[in-house]
C-alpha positions as CSV (number, residue, x, y, z in Angstrom):
1,C,72.6,77.4,14.9
2,E,70.2,80.9,13.7
3,D,68.7,80.7,17.8
4,C,72.0,81.3,19.5
5,G,74.1,82.4,16.8
6,K,76.9,80.2,17.2
7,S,78.3,78.1,14.3
8,L,78.5,74.5,15.2
9,I,79.9,71.2,13.9
10,G,77.1,69.3,13.9
11,E,73.7,69.6,15.9
12,C,73.0,72.8,18.2
13,I,73.1,71.0,21.9
14,L,70.9,73.9,23.3
15,H,68.1,74.0,20.3
16,G,68.4,70.7,19.3
17,P,68.6,69.4,15.2
18,L,67.3,71.0,12.5
19,I,63.8,69.4,10.6
20,R,64.9,68.2,7.7
21,A,62.5,68.6,4.6
22,K,62.8,65.8,2.0
23,D,62.8,66.5,-2.1
24,R,59.7,65.0,-3.6
25,V,60.5,61.6,-5.3
26,I,60.5,61.9,-9.1
27,P,59.2,58.8,-11.3
28,S,61.5,57.4,-13.4
29,R,61.2,58.1,-17.5
30,A,60.7,54.4,-17.8
31,R,57.7,54.9,-15.7
32,L,56.6,57.9,-16.7
33,T,56.4,56.9,-20.3
34,L,53.6,54.1,-19.2
35,P,50.2,54.7,-20.8
36,H,47.2,55.9,-18.8
37,Y,45.4,52.3,-19.6
38,L,48.4,50.2,-18.1
39,T,49.8,49.8,-14.4
40,L,52.7,48.6,-12.8
41,R,52.2,45.9,-9.9
42,V,54.5,44.8,-7.4
43,L,54.7,40.8,-7.9
44,E,57.8,40.0,-5.5
45,L,60.0,41.6,-3.0
46,R,63.8,40.5,-3.2
47,A,66.6,40.9,-0.9
48,G,67.6,44.4,-0.8
49,N,64.1,45.8,-1.6
50,Q,65.0,44.8,-5.4
51,Q,61.2,45.3,-6.9
52,I,59.9,42.6,-9.4
53,L,57.1,44.5,-10.9
54,G,54.6,43.3,-14.1
55,V,53.0,45.0,-16.2
56,F,48.6,45.2,-16.0
57,A,46.3,46.1,-18.2
58,K,43.5,49.0,-16.6
59,K,41.0,48.2,-19.5
60,V,40.5,46.1,-22.8
61,I,43.4,46.4,-25.3
62,Q,42.6,45.3,-28.5
63,K,44.2,42.8,-30.8
64,R,46.9,44.6,-32.9
65,T,47.4,47.4,-31.0
66,Q,51.1,47.9,-31.5
67,F,53.4,49.5,-28.8
68,G,57.2,51.0,-29.2
69,P,59.6,51.3,-30.3
70,Y,61.6,50.0,-27.1
71,V,63.8,52.3,-25.7
72,G,67.3,51.2,-24.8
73,Q,71.0,51.6,-25.4
74,L,72.5,50.0,-28.1
75,S,75.6,48.4,-26.5
76,T,77.4,45.2,-27.6
77,K,77.2,43.3,-24.1
78,L,74.1,43.8,-21.6
79,T,75.1,45.9,-18.4
80,R,71.6,44.5,-16.8
81,Y,69.9,40.7,-17.3
82,D,66.9,39.8,-15.9
83,E,66.1,36.3,-16.3
84,S,62.2,37.5,-16.7
85,R,62.5,40.0,-19.3
86,L,63.5,39.5,-23.4
87,V,66.7,40.0,-24.2
88,L,66.4,42.1,-27.4
89,Q,69.0,42.7,-30.1
90,V,68.7,45.1,-33.3
91,L,70.9,45.5,-36.5
92,K,72.4,48.8,-36.9
93,D,75.0,49.9,-39.6
94,G,75.3,46.5,-40.4
95,G,76.1,45.8,-36.5
96,K,74.4,43.5,-34.0
97,Y,73.7,45.5,-30.9
98,F,72.1,44.8,-27.8
99,L,69.2,47.4,-26.2
100,D,70.6,47.5,-22.9
101,T,68.7,49.2,-20.1
102,P,70.7,49.3,-17.3
103,N,68.6,51.7,-14.9
104,E,65.1,52.8,-15.0
105,D,65.8,56.4,-16.3
106,C,67.3,54.7,-19.8
107,G,64.7,52.9,-20.8
108,N,60.5,53.4,-21.4
109,W,57.8,51.1,-19.8
110,M,58.4,48.5,-22.3
111,M,61.5,47.3,-20.1
112,F,58.9,46.3,-17.2
113,V,57.0,43.9,-19.5
114,R,58.1,39.9,-18.3
115,L,58.6,36.8,-20.9
116,A,55.5,34.7,-21.8
117,R,56.7,31.5,-20.3
118,N,53.8,30.0,-22.8
119,Q,51.7,30.1,-25.3
120,E,48.7,30.6,-23.2
121,E,50.8,33.7,-20.9
122,Q,51.4,35.4,-24.5
123,T,49.5,38.4,-25.2
124,L,52.3,39.9,-26.9
125,V,54.7,39.4,-29.9
126,A,58.5,41.1,-29.8
127,Y,59.7,41.9,-33.7
128,Q,62.2,44.1,-35.5
129,H,61.1,46.8,-37.9
130,C,63.5,49.6,-39.4
131,G,65.8,49.2,-36.7
132,E,63.8,49.5,-33.8
133,V,61.4,46.6,-31.6
134,Y,58.1,47.0,-31.4
135,F,55.7,44.9,-29.0
136,T,52.2,44.5,-30.7
137,T,49.0,42.4,-29.1
138,V,48.4,38.8,-30.6
139,K,45.0,38.7,-28.7
140,P,42.4,41.0,-26.8
141,I,43.8,41.6,-23.2
142,E,41.3,41.6,-20.5
143,P,41.5,44.2,-17.5
144,H,43.6,43.0,-14.6
145,T,45.9,40.5,-16.9
146,E,49.4,41.1,-16.9
147,L,51.1,41.9,-20.6
148,K,53.5,38.8,-21.3
149,V,55.9,39.0,-24.8
150,W,57.8,36.9,-26.9
151,Y,59.7,36.8,-30.2
152,A,57.9,37.2,-33.6
153,A,58.8,33.9,-35.7
154,D,61.5,35.8,-37.7
155,Y,63.1,37.9,-35.2
156,A,63.2,34.5,-33.0
157,K,65.6,33.5,-35.8
158,F,67.6,36.5,-35.3
159,M,67.7,36.2,-31.9
160,E,68.7,32.5,-32.3
161,A,65.6,31.2,-30.0
162,S,62.5,29.4,-30.4
163,A,59.5,30.6,-32.0
164,V,57.6,29.5,-29.0
165,F,59.0,29.6,-25.5
166,I,57.9,27.3,-22.6
167,K,59.9,27.4,-19.6
168,E,59.0,25.6,-15.9
169,E,58.5,27.8,-12.6
170,S,62.6,26.2,-11.8
171,D,64.2,27.0,-15.2
172,V,66.6,30.0,-15.7
173,C,66.6,31.3,-18.8
174,P,69.9,31.3,-19.9
175,L,71.3,34.4,-22.3
176,P,71.3,34.4,-25.1
177,P,68.2,32.6,-25.0
178,V,68.0,29.0,-25.2
179,A,64.1,27.7,-25.3
180,K,63.0,24.2,-25.3
181,E,61.2,22.3,-28.1
182,P,57.7,23.7,-28.4
183,V,54.7,21.8,-26.7
184,D,51.0,22.3,-27.5
185,P,51.4,23.7,-30.8
186,W,48.8,26.4,-32.1
187,I,46.7,23.9,-34.0
188,C,44.0,25.0,-36.8
189,S,40.4,24.1,-36.1
190,S,39.8,23.2,-39.7
191,C,42.2,21.0,-40.9
192,R,44.3,20.0,-37.8
193,T,47.7,21.6,-38.8
194,T,50.0,22.7,-36.2
195,F,52.3,25.5,-36.4
196,A,54.5,27.0,-34.1
197,T,53.3,30.3,-33.6
198,F,49.9,32.1,-33.5
199,A,51.0,34.1,-36.1
200,L,51.6,31.6,-38.3
201,L,48.2,30.2,-37.3
202,E,46.5,33.1,-38.2
203,S,47.9,33.7,-41.5
204,H,46.9,30.2,-42.7
205,Q,43.3,30.6,-41.4
206,C,42.9,33.3,-44.0
207,I,43.7,30.6,-46.8
208,H,40.2,29.0,-45.1
209,K,37.9,32.1,-44.9
210,D,39.3,32.9,-48.9
211,R,37.7,29.4,-50.0
212,V,34.6,30.1,-48.1
């Protein structure tokens, strides 16, 4: 104690405890990478103060906006699994690896994006390009709308998942993901042809535009 000049085990009886100053809390790497026009919101607080987060738009995000690449550790197995997030894998040097994010300092903000339970919710599509995973918007995203993602058609085959994912609130998404059969497929307004994904519908509609 600097007041009485004694070396003590614990607090000084005469002058009391020291005033403890705490270090400033530094945001994780994942939170620091969040673009300025996106924000994280706490959607649910579970046992042990576990926060369920979602990524929301703060302004209009145009269609065909690309995010990425997704940052994670290459691993042969997942150390952290969350049923509300996509399981992602990539091909590297002939091997198939998981993009693992055991904590927020091992990834970027894309680890917070939740999976879409149906086509109406889906605002992003996930795909692999040059050994990296990217998310791209499939439609304009309005402010205060949550960004939600599902696999592109080719990437869904790679992940052995359905091109469209329909999930009820009570369902649990298994690992690896096994999706239900698609419901309410994308329908062409011109010829009423149905498609499994929005991307396939867009490609088909280009044919009608060319004919016009």
